[in-house]
N, C-alpha and C positions, 0 to 999 in steps of 0.2 A: 817547705811548710807555707801555708797561706800567709802567715804572720810569724815573724821571729823577733825576739828581743835582741839586746846587744851581746848576749852570750848564748852558746849552744848548750851549756850545762844546765838544762832545765828539764822538767818533766811535762808531758802533755797535760796531766792533771793540774800542774802548776800554771800552765798557760791559760787554762780555763778559770781557775780559782782567782787569778789576778787579771783576767780579761786583758791579756798582754797586747800591747800595741807595738808597732815597728816603724820602719822608715817609709812604709806605704800606707799609713792610716788615711791620708788624704784621698787615696784611691780605694782601699780595700777594707777600711775599718779595723776593728780589733779582732782578736782571735775568736771571740764568742760568735761573731757574725758568720763564721764558717762551720760552726758545730751544728749538726743535724739532730743528734741525740746523745745522751750519756747515761751511764748506770751509776747510781748513787746509793751507798749504804748509809741509811739514816739512823738516828739515835735509837729507834725501836728495833734495830737489827735487820730491818727489811732492806732488800735491794730493789730500788725503784728505777725503771727506765723512764726518763723524762725528756721532753723535747719542747720546742716553742709551741707545738700544737697540743701536746699532752702535758698538762700541769705547767703552763707558761710561767706562773708566779714562782714556782720552785725552780724551774729551769733558769730563769734570769736572776734569781737570788743566788744561785750556785755560780753562775758566770760572774766573776768579780767578787764573789762572796767570801774569799779568803779562807776557804775550808770550813766555814762555820755552819754549813747546812748538812755536812756529812763527808764521807770518804768517796772520792771519785775513783771508780774501778775500771771504767771503760768509756772511751770517747769515740764517736764517729764524726768525722769532719771531711769537708771537701778540700782538695788541694789542687793548685794549678798545675798544668802540664808544662814542663820546660824541656828544652833540648839539651842543655849543658849546665854544668856547675860553675859557669863563669858569667860575669856581667860586663857590659860595655859602660864605662864610667866616664863622666865628664866632671872635671874639677876646675874651680875658679876661685879667685881671691877677691873679696869685696871689702871696701875700705871703711864702712860704717854700718850702723844698724838699719837705717832707712834703705840702704842699697841691698842688704842681704834679705830683708823682709820682702822688698819688691821683687827680687829675683826668685825667691822661693814661691811666692804667689804666682808669678809668671810661669814657673816650671811645673806647677800642679798638673797642668794638662799634657805636659810633654813627657814626664818621667814617672815611672812606677815607684821609684824609691828616691828619697831625698832627705839629706841631713846636713847640718852645718856645725862645724866646730867653731866656737865663739870665744874670743879673747876677753875674759872677764877682768883682766888687769888694765885694759885700754881705757883711756879717758878722753874728754874733750871731743874734738872733731873725729877722733878715731874710735869713739865709744861703739862697741858692738862689732868691730871689724871681725871678719869671719872667713873661713874656708868652706865653700859649699861643694858637696859631692852629690851627684845624681846618677842613678843607674837603672839599666834595664837588662834583663837576662839576654845573653848572646845566643844567636843561632849557631848551630854546629858549623855552618859554612864560613863563619867569621873567625874560627879558631885556626891557629897555626902552631907548628912546632910541637912541644910536649903537650900543650893543651889540646891540640887536635888528636893526639894519640890517646889521651885519657880525658875525654870531654866531661866525664862525670866523676872525676877524682874526688873522694870525700876529704874533708879536712883531717889533717893528721894530728898527732899528739903535740902538745906545746914543745917547742925546741929550746926555749929559754925558761929560766926560773929566777924569781927574785931571791936574793940571799936571805937567810933566816934572820939576819941582823942588819939594820941600816942606820946611818947616823941620825940622831934625833931631829936634826934641823935640815934634813935632805929636802923636804918640801917646805919652803919658806917664801916670804914675799920676794926676796931677791932672786932665788932660783926659779920661781914661777915666772917672774917678769922676763928673765933671760930665756927660759924655755919657750914662753909664748911668742916672744919676738922672733926667735929662731924658727919656730914652727910656722908662723905666719909668712916669714920671708922665704922659707923653703918651698912653700906651695906654689905651683905655677899660676901665673896670672890667668891663663886659660889653657886647658888641655881637654881634648875630646877623644872619645872612643878608646880609652885605655882599658885593656882586659884585666879584670881582677877576679880572683877566685871568690867563692862564697865565703870562705873563712876570712879573707882579707877585707872584703867589703862589709860583711855583716857583723863579724865577731873579732875585731882586731886584738882586743885584750886577751882573748883566749889563747893567743900565741905565747903568752908569758904566764907560766904557772905561779900562783901565789902573788900576783902583781900587787895585791892590796898591802903586802908587807912594806912597800915603798912609802907608805904613810906613817910608818913607825908603830910603836907598841900601843899608842893611844887610838889608832885606827882613824876612820874617816866617816863622814855623814854624806849621803847623797840627798840633796834637796831638789825635788822635782815638783814643779808647779805647772798649771795650765791657766791661761787667761783667755776669756772669750774674745771673739773678733771685735766686739764693741769696746773693749778695753785694751786693745793692742798697744796704744800709746803708753800704757803703764809699764811696759817692758823696759823702756829707757830709764825710768826712775828706779826700777829694781836693779838694773845693771849699774847705774850710778852709785847706788847704795853698796853693792858688792865691791865695786872698784875702790870706793872711798874707804871701805872698812879695813883694807889691808889684809883681809882673810885670803890666803893664796888658793888658787885653783887653776890647774892646767887641764882639767877634764871637764868641759862644759859643752853641751850640745843643744841646739835649737832645731825644733821640728814643727811642722804644721799639721794640725789635725783636721779631719773632715767632721762630719756630723756625729753627734753623740749616739750611742746605742741605747737599747731599752733597759739594760741591767742597772738597778738602782745604785750599786756601788762601783760601777765602771768609771774609770778616771777620765778618759778623753771627752772633750767637747769641742765644737768647732772653734778653732782659734790657734793659739801658740803655746807650745810646751818648752820649758827650759829646765834642763837638769844640770846641776852643778855639784861636783865633788869637793868637799872641804875637809882638810885634816882637822881632827878634834883639837881645839886650842882655846886659850883664854879669849873671851870676847865673842866666840862663835854663837853661843846661846842667845846673846842679846841681838846679834845680827839676824838670826833666823826668826826670832820673835817679831822683829821689825818687818821682815819680809812677809811673815804671816799676815800682818795687818794690811800690807799692800795687796796681797792676794785676795783676802776676804773683801776688802773695799771695792776691788775690781770685779767681783763676782766669780772669782776663780776658785781653785781647790788644789790640794796636794795629793800626790800618788800614795795611797795607803800601803802598797806593796813595798815601798822604800822608806816608810816613815818610822822614826825611832823616838820622836820627842814631841809631837804636836799635842794639843789639848782637845778634849771632847768638843768644845765650842767651835773649834776650827773645822771639825768634820761636819757638825750640824749645819754650819753656815755654807759649807761647800757642796754638800750632798743633800739636796732638797728632798730626795726620795728615801732618805735614811729610815723614816718611820715605816715606809712600805716594806723595806727589807726586814726591819725588826718584827713586823707582823707575820711575815712568812716564816721567819726563824722561830717565833713563838709557836706557830702552828706545827712545825715539823720537829721541833726540839724544845718542848715546853720546860724541860728541866735543865736546859743549857749544858748538856753533856759535852758538846763540842765547844771548847773555849781556847783562847790563846792569850798570851801576854798582851798582844795588840788589842784584842777584843775587850779585855778587861780595862785596859788603860783608856780606851776611847768609848767605852760603853756601847759597843756595837750590838 
């Protein structure tokens, strides 16, 4: 795929509707940039074929439009040619936020794919310490052993499964600090050209069925923000708030985005995106509301595809083209036959 999210359990229509980004946004943009046309069943029952040239307003309102313009039934997109299902991966450990941000910016020109796991429990001089992985697809000549015999082996089914019941305090401040310390120390200081399969590099959590059960019966919230380049210094304040809050998180990733696309509800903008998983617990709502203020003041926004609790004002502040989206939606679906809990809550 030209762009893939952190799980392979998605649909192509979903990739369009959320204008999904991946580890290569700094090079390739989001999924919508690779779509040449799509078929859309609109509220009047018609099937329309739209493209950036044919009804561009409807096309870009559908890209990132969260399913609110109609049902996507067909998508034509361009895909890159690759020789193998393996990547050559470089991994290194960085001791603080300044170091990881500098290294990611430096690697923008070198690697097609880049992502950093970030320790949200770290404080002080270690704030933002991270493990950076960068990758490029491997040529067939670089493979050996089983990989050479099966160079395009597709990912298999998950081999592990989370138990149906887990202790209620499995994910706590204590366990997360211990896990994060071990995960950081386990990573190599520097390793180059390790071969990893598509599944291992792009979709590591897909190897564990029902992994979300590890968060317990109350579940979790993934909070994903993007800050423009002009406000990159605000990232340290956000991490300080998260670390000081005591809200545990062992799954947090930092990526760099390239330029924003033309879709009015598309999430990426040139800058930095941080995604953090938090188990639902007392005090989480107050932390996320405080983070909302930091994001809005910095000129950033939240990823609507992962949102479960923000307010309409947060969307209006973060998506300056929202009214343009509403105008297109009113034209194509004046009776608002296509709705969702999200669209009602956020008045989309």
